[in-house]
N, C-alpha and C positions, 0 to 999 in steps of 0.2 A: 575222323583221323584214319589213316590209311594202316592197314595190319603192316607188321615190320617185315615179314616174308613177302608179302607181295610188293612192299616199297623196295626190297633188295632187286626182285625179279625186274620191276620196271626200270629203276635205275640201271641196271646192268644192260637191259634193252636199248635204253637212249644212249648210253656211254659206247656202246658196241657201234650204233648206228652214228653218233657224232665222229667215232673214229673213223670209220669207214667213209664218211663224207670229208674229212679232214678238217674238221671244227672243233673249237675248245669245249671242253666239259666243264661249263661255269657254274658257280652257285647258283645264280639268277635262274639259269634253264631249269637245275633241278628242283629249285622253289616253286617256280612255276609248274612243273611235274606233279611235285607232292600235292599242291592245292587243288590241280585238275583231279587226281586221284582220291582225294579226300571227300568227294562228292559222288553222288549216285546218280545225278538227275542231269537234265540239258542244262547247258549254261552257255552265255554268250562272252566274249573275250573281256567285255567291261564288268562282268561279274567276279571275275578271276581278280581284276584290278581292285575292285572294290573290297573283296575279302582280302586279299593281301595288304591293303592299306589299314584296314581295321586292324590287323595283328601287327602293325608297324614295321612291313617289311618293305623295303623301298627298291622297288623294281618298275622301269618306266613302262607306259602303255605300249611304245614301239617294242621293248623286250619281250612283253608278253604276246603281241601279235607275231613276231617272229618265232617266239617259241611253239606257239601254238601251230605255226606252219611246220615247224621240224616235226613235231609231236604227230601230225596228220602226215606227214611224208613218212614217217617211221613205222607207222601204222599204230601207234599208242592211242591214238584217238580217231574219231570219226567226225567230219562236218558234215553239216545237213542244213540245207535252206529249207525250211518249212514253209513256204509260201511267202514269207517277208523277204526284205532285202538284207535283214541281219541274218548273220551264219549261227547256228547253234551247234555246239559240240558235245562230244560223250566219250567218255574214255571206254577203250573196247580191250584191253588185255584181260584175259581171263574170262570174258563175256562171248555170249552165244550171238551169231549174226541175227538181228532181227530188223523188222520194219516198223513204219511209223504211220500211225493215224491222226491227223490233227483236227482238232473242232475249230471251226471258223467263226463260232460265237464267244467261247472263253478263253481260248487258247490252250485246251486241255490236250496233252500229247499222250496217245495210247501205244504202246509197244507191242509188237506180237511177233510170234513165229509160225511160219507155216510150211511144212514138208511138201503141201500140194503145189504152191507158189515155186518153191525151189526147184521141184521136179519139171515143172511147166516150164520155168526159164530154161532148162536145159535142153527140154525136148524142142523149143524154139530155136535154141542157138544151133542145136544139130540140123535142125531144118533149113536153115539159112546159112550152114556152114560157118558159123560165127564163133570166134574163140572169146567169151566172156571173161574179162579179168576182175570185174566188181560191178556190182550193181546197188541201186538205192531205190526203195520203193516208197512212195509218200503217198496216203490216201487224205483227201481234205472231205469234212461234210460236217454235220452236226451229232455232237455226243448225246448219250441217252440222257444225261441231266439236262443239257440245255433243251432237248425236245419236250420235257416234262415241265419246265417253267413258264410261266405267263409272259414274260417278256422276253424269252427266247435266248436268255443268257444263265448259265449256272454261277452260282454264289462264288466258287473255287476256281482256282488256275492252278492247275496241277499235272504231273506226270502220273502214269498207271502204266503197268507192266500187264500184258494178257498173252497168254500162248494159246492159239488157235491149232488144234490138231486135226 
């Protein structure tokens, strides 16, 4: 469940974005927003659909996909393709920018922050006189758990947060 103060803030952000775009602030859009912000892990669009249907909320698949696009454009969520054809999302409001490492064996996603990487990106942009507006860094490999197992696959499929300093 999303905290009431945070819910009010993200609702205000979405309402302002929709107004700037000349779009309607529908109950369905806010229901999708609430479902997105009630989770703290990476999710696919269909995960939201399944969760909402389990709660007897009637929102179409098309509405969910369109709303996720609106939320991404508004900056309330971030979309990432972590090597597959499917897109994963995560909410961004009130969270620090971070990068991802994905295990190609078990699917584990490790989130990390690195001041060194951020500084290096700035140096490279200055070197090439490039104005960066956004970036996404994904590293792919085999996690520690999978390296330890005999069959090369970890038993769990989960997300971990790691801060690199």
